[in-house]
Phi, psi and omega in degrees: 000322184290332182302323181267004183300314182297318179297316180294319179296317178301314180297313181298315181294320177294319178296318180297319179299317179295315179296317180301317179296320182290321186267348180080010177292148181267170183299331181300324180299318179300313181299312182294313182296315183291318178300313181296322179297317183282314188253344177074021178212186184283138178292134178298144185301320182294318178293318179302310182296317180300311184284328176296319178298316179300315181294313180297321177296320179293319178297315180299322181275004183055041180272189182275091182294324180300325178294320178294322176300314178298316179301321178295317179297315178296325176300317179299324181289342183262354181288147177302328179299326180295312180297320179296320185279318188245338184088301179204178184294325178300313180297320177303310181297318180298313180298317181291324176292318177299318177300317180298314180297319178300315180296315180297317180294325181282341181258001181250124177241136178279134180261150177251137180294145177280120182235130177256137179280128183274325183249000000 
């Protein structure tokens, strides 16, 4: 799973950048959403300000914003909190896939066809 992590992160960050441009969402949303997705809590103010400045500077310079998004994600993976919470990237992926499956299973209901008895 980890072998394709870089490819998947690149795709997600590029897609997010495209979506952000289309919807008008600002860079702050990405920082807050990704931090919460990984750690399940509020992003610390110092980290938020540092990365928001990097993203805004890149946008102003018409640089590669998707790269800054990827850099932020990789930064999250290197924090001690990541290792404490997940151990490694494999465990992170397994936990997130399990969460996804739980959500999918809880939101899927099997329907039964309506059958009328003729006799």
